[in-house]
C-alpha positions as CSV (number, residue, x, y, z in Angstrom):
1,M,-8.9,-25.6,93.3
2,T,-8.0,-24.2,96.6
3,P,-9.8,-20.2,97.2
4,T,-7.7,-17.5,97.5
5,W,-8.3,-15.0,100.4
6,D,-7.9,-11.4,100.4
7,A,-5.6,-10.3,103.3
8,R,-6.3,-6.7,102.7
9,R,-7.0,-5.0,106.2
10,P,-10.5,-3.4,106.3
11,P,-10.0,0.5,106.1
12,R,-10.3,2.1,109.5
13,S,-12.8,4.9,110.3
14,G,-10.8,6.8,112.7
15,A,-7.6,7.9,110.6
16,S,-10.1,9.0,107.8
17,L,-12.1,11.3,110.2
18,L,-8.8,12.3,111.5
19,P,-8.9,15.2,108.6
20,V,-12.3,16.3,109.9
21,L,-12.4,16.4,113.0
22,L,-8.2,18.1,113.8
23,P,-9.7,21.4,111.8
24,L,-13.2,21.4,113.7
25,A,-11.1,21.3,117.1
26,V,-9.0,24.2,115.7
27,L,-12.2,26.3,114.8
28,I,-13.8,25.2,118.2
29,L,-10.2,26.7,120.2
30,M,-10.4,29.6,118.0
31,A,-14.2,30.4,119.0
32,V,-13.5,29.6,122.7
33,A,-10.4,32.0,122.9
34,L,-12.0,34.8,120.8
35,G,-15.4,34.8,123.1
36,S,-13.0,34.9,126.3
37,W,-10.8,37.7,124.9
38,L,-14.2,39.8,124.3
39,Q,-15.7,39.2,127.7
40,F,-12.9,39.9,129.6
41,T,-12.3,43.0,127.2
42,E,-16.3,43.9,128.1
43,R,-15.7,42.9,132.1
44,Q,-12.7,45.3,132.0
45,T,-14.8,48.4,130.6
46,L,-17.3,47.3,133.5
47,D,-15.1,47.6,136.4
48,T,-13.7,50.9,134.8
49,V,-14.0,54.2,137.0
50,R,-13.8,57.2,135.7
51,T,-13.0,60.4,138.1
52,V,-13.2,63.6,137.1
53,G,-13.3,66.8,139.3
54,S,-11.6,68.6,142.2
55,Q,-8.7,66.7,144.3
56,A,-8.4,68.6,147.0
57,A,-8.2,67.3,150.8
58,D,-11.4,69.0,151.9
59,R,-13.8,67.9,149.0
60,V,-17.0,66.1,148.4
61,D,-17.1,62.6,146.7
62,V,-19.5,61.4,144.5
63,E,-19.5,57.8,143.5
64,A,-22.6,57.6,140.7
65,D,-22.9,54.2,139.5
66,V,-25.2,53.2,136.6
67,Q,-27.8,50.4,137.6
68,R,-29.9,50.1,134.4
69,V,-30.6,52.0,131.5
70,D,-34.8,52.2,130.7
71,A,-34.6,52.9,127.2
72,T,-38.4,52.7,127.1
73,A,-38.8,54.9,129.4
74,R,-35.9,56.8,128.3
75,E,-34.0,57.3,131.7
76,L,-31.4,55.5,133.5
77,A,-31.6,54.4,137.0
78,L,-28.2,56.1,139.0
79,R,-27.0,55.2,142.3
80,V,-24.9,58.3,144.2
81,R,-23.2,57.5,147.4
82,V,-21.6,60.7,148.8
83,T,-19.0,61.2,151.0
84,P,-17.3,64.1,152.4
85,R,-13.7,64.2,152.9
86,G,-11.7,65.7,155.3
87,T,-12.6,68.8,157.6
88,L,-16.3,68.3,155.6
89,G,-17.0,65.1,157.2
90,E,-17.1,63.0,160.4
91,E,-16.8,59.8,161.4
92,A,-14.4,58.3,158.2
93,G,-16.7,60.6,155.7
94,T,-20.0,58.6,156.8
95,A,-21.5,62.0,158.1
96,P,-21.3,65.3,157.3
97,V,-20.0,68.3,159.7
98,A,-23.2,70.5,158.5
99,D,-26.3,70.3,156.2
100,L,-24.7,69.0,153.0
101,S,-26.9,70.0,149.6
102,L,-26.3,68.3,146.6
103,Q,-27.5,70.1,143.6
104,T,-27.4,68.4,140.1
105,S,-27.8,68.9,136.4
106,A,-31.0,69.6,134.4
107,Q,-31.5,65.8,133.4
108,T,-30.9,64.6,136.8
109,L,-34.2,63.9,138.4
110,G,-34.1,65.6,141.9
111,D,-31.3,67.3,144.4
112,L,-30.2,65.5,147.3
113,E,-30.4,66.7,150.7
114,F,-28.2,65.4,154.0
115,T,-28.5,66.4,157.5
116,A,-25.6,67.3,159.6
117,H,-24.1,64.9,162.1
118,E,-26.3,62.2,160.6
119,R,-25.2,59.1,158.6
120,I,-25.0,59.4,154.6
121,T,-27.4,56.9,152.9
122,I,-26.8,55.8,149.6
123,R,-29.9,57.5,147.4
124,D,-30.9,56.4,143.9
125,V,-31.8,58.9,141.5
126,K,-33.2,59.2,137.8
127,V,-31.5,60.3,134.9
128,A,-33.5,61.3,131.7
129,L,-31.9,60.5,127.9
130,T,-31.5,62.5,125.1
131,D,-30.6,62.4,121.6
132,G,-32.0,58.6,120.7
133,S,-34.9,56.5,120.5
134,I,-35.5,52.9,121.1
135,S,-37.1,52.1,117.7
136,D,-33.8,52.0,116.5
137,Y,-33.0,48.9,118.3
138,P,-30.1,47.3,118.4
139,F,-28.2,50.2,117.5
140,D,-30.0,52.7,119.4
141,T,-27.7,55.5,120.8
142,Y,-28.1,58.1,123.7
143,K,-26.3,61.3,125.3
144,T,-27.1,62.6,128.7
145,D,-25.1,64.7,131.1
146,I,-24.5,64.1,134.9
147,A,-23.1,66.9,137.1
148,F,-23.5,67.4,140.8
149,W,-22.4,71.0,142.7
150,A,-22.0,70.5,146.3
151,Q,-23.0,73.3,149.2
152,L,-21.9,72.8,152.9
153,D,-23.6,74.8,155.2
154,G,-24.8,77.3,152.1
155,E,-21.2,77.5,151.1
156,Q,-19.9,76.0,147.7
157,V,-17.5,73.4,148.3
158,P,-15.1,71.1,145.7
159,V,-16.7,68.0,144.4
160,R,-15.4,65.1,142.9
161,V,-17.2,62.6,140.6
162,L,-16.3,58.7,140.4
163,F,-18.2,57.3,137.5
164,S,-18.8,53.5,136.7
165,N,-21.5,51.3,135.1
166,D,-23.0,48.2,136.3
167,D,-25.7,47.5,133.1
168,T,-24.4,44.8,131.3
169,L,-26.6,45.5,128.4
170,F,-25.3,49.1,127.4
171,S,-21.8,50.2,126.9
172,V,-21.4,54.0,128.4
173,S,-18.7,56.4,127.4
174,A,-18.0,59.1,129.7
175,T,-15.9,62.4,128.5
176,P,-15.5,65.1,131.7
177,A,-17.7,68.0,131.0
178,P,-16.3,71.8,131.1
179,P,-16.0,72.8,134.5
180,E,-18.8,75.2,135.7
181,Q,-18.6,77.3,138.9
182,G,-17.0,74.0,140.8
183,A,-19.2,71.5,139.2
184,A,-18.1,68.4,138.5
185,G,-19.7,66.2,135.9
186,V,-19.5,63.7,133.0
187,A,-20.9,63.8,129.3
188,L,-22.0,60.3,128.8
189,G,-22.5,58.5,125.5
190,L,-24.8,55.1,125.7
191,S,-24.7,52.3,123.3
192,R,-25.8,49.0,123.3
193,S,-23.2,46.7,124.7
194,G,-20.9,44.3,121.8
195,S,-22.6,40.9,123.3
196,L,-25.7,42.2,123.2
197,L,-25.2,43.3,119.8
198,V,-24.0,40.1,118.6
199,F,-26.5,37.9,120.1
200,T,-29.2,40.4,118.2
201,V,-27.3,39.8,114.9
202,F,-27.2,36.0,115.5
203,M,-30.8,36.4,115.7
204,M,-31.6,38.0,113.0
205,I,-29.2,35.1,111.0
206,V,-31.6,32.5,112.4
207,M,-34.8,34.3,111.4
208,W,-33.7,34.7,107.8
209,A,-32.3,30.6,108.1
210,L,-35.5,29.3,109.2
211,A,-37.6,31.5,106.9
212,G,-35.2,30.2,103.8
213,S,-35.6,26.4,105.2
214,V,-39.5,26.7,105.3
215,L,-39.6,28.2,102.1
216,I,-37.0,25.1,100.5
217,G,-39.6,23.0,101.9
218,A,-42.5,24.4,100.4
219,W,-41.0,24.5,97.1
220,Y,-40.2,20.9,97.4
221,V,-44.0,19.7,98.6
222,T,-45.5,21.8,96.0
223,T,-43.5,21.0,93.3
224,R,-43.8,17.3,94.0
225,R,-47.7,17.6,94.4
226,E,-48.0,15.5,97.2
227,G,-51.1,16.7,98.2
228,L,-51.4,17.6,102.0
229,V,-48.3,16.3,104.3
230,W,-49.2,17.2,107.5
231,A,-45.5,16.9,108.9
232,A,-44.7,19.7,106.8
233,L,-47.5,21.5,107.7
234,G,-46.9,21.3,111.2
235,W,-43.5,22.1,111.2
236,M,-44.4,25.3,109.3
237,A,-47.0,26.4,111.6
238,A,-44.6,25.3,114.9
239,T,-42.0,27.7,113.3
240,L,-44.4,30.6,112.3
241,F,-44.9,30.6,116.4
242,A,-41.8,29.6,117.5
243,L,-40.4,32.5,115.6
244,S,-42.4,35.1,117.5
245,A,-41.3,33.4,121.0
246,F,-37.5,33.6,119.9
247,R,-38.3,37.2,119.0
248,N,-39.7,38.3,122.2
249,N,-36.5,36.5,123.8
250,A,-34.5,39.5,122.6
251,P,-32.5,41.1,125.7
252,G,-33.8,44.5,126.8
253,A,-36.9,43.8,125.6
254,P,-37.5,45.8,122.2
255,P,-40.8,47.5,120.9
256,I,-42.6,46.0,117.7
257,G,-41.3,48.2,114.8
258,C,-37.8,48.2,115.8
259,V,-34.9,47.9,113.2
260,M,-34.9,44.3,114.0
261,D,-38.0,43.7,113.0
262,W,-37.6,45.4,109.8
263,Y,-34.4,43.5,109.0
264,A,-35.7,40.3,109.7
265,F,-38.6,39.4,111.6
266,L,-41.2,40.6,110.3
267,W,-40.1,39.6,106.9
268,A,-39.3,36.2,108.0
269,E,-43.1,35.8,109.7
270,T,-44.0,37.0,106.5
271,I,-42.3,34.5,104.3
272,I,-43.3,31.8,106.7
273,A,-47.1,32.5,106.5
274,L,-47.1,32.7,102.9
275,C,-45.3,29.2,102.4
276,L,-47.7,27.9,104.5
277,I,-50.8,28.9,102.9
278,T,-49.3,28.1,99.4
279,V,-48.7,24.7,100.7
280,V,-52.4,24.1,102.1
281,F,-53.9,25.3,99.3
282,T,-51.6,23.2,97.0
283,G,-52.3,20.6,98.9
284,V,-55.9,20.7,98.8
285,H,-56.3,21.3,95.1
286,T,-53.8,18.4,94.6
287,A,-56.1,16.3,96.8
288,L,-59.2,17.3,95.0
289,Q,-58.1,16.2,92.1
290,H,-56.9,12.4,93.2
291,D,-60.3,12.0,94.6
292,D,-62.0,12.9,91.2
293,T,-59.6,11.0,89.5
294,P,-61.2,7.5,88.8
């Protein structure tokens, strides 16, 4: 009898992967689009310049840019550029026509003095922060006030403040402060930026995921009584020390004992360490039992 051959074609692997690859590609595109929108929104916020104060032709413009916020020292570095306008300045506002004194609010550490007919240089000043603690990282918030008074040759002159933020780790909200004797100022509210919050929350999720993985691995090794499994012990020990280095890479250099530690890091380290110790003692006990068996 002549043998019969099965003429059916083998199944195509590409057709079976299409239902999986198509939703995956859609999810990737949605994630990239969401990330692009969040980055654009945050960039627009950083580029925003808030203006308060007098709009007179003869005034002193104060451009105040936040360069860096040091939550540990509870202060921010403010870069100040002063430009006298109209009849108050000369050489396109690069020098005052008389001695210019710029007085600041109580939170700002130091006043500014500029000599008549000399070129005005950019100054960096420190501003103290209030109402906040870095132990609340990454959910810590702070407040402070920035205000300027200007006197030209001993007489008070109008002031306009242009405020902006260049620190990508913090989001700064500025509201005009109540006018006070010709001063111009803003009340600032500082909180961690959206990108930093997303990253730190992701770090906490990873910490708990690693702790859960080690816990499952320890349960598997101890229940099967396979003795000292050196590969599993090496993996657990490496995870224990790698998690500490991973935590130290958190942006902003948070101190030990912050919210992130109590929410994830300290508990994850405790779970991994206990699992490692349990696996060692169980493995040694199992190995001794095997040695005693004839």
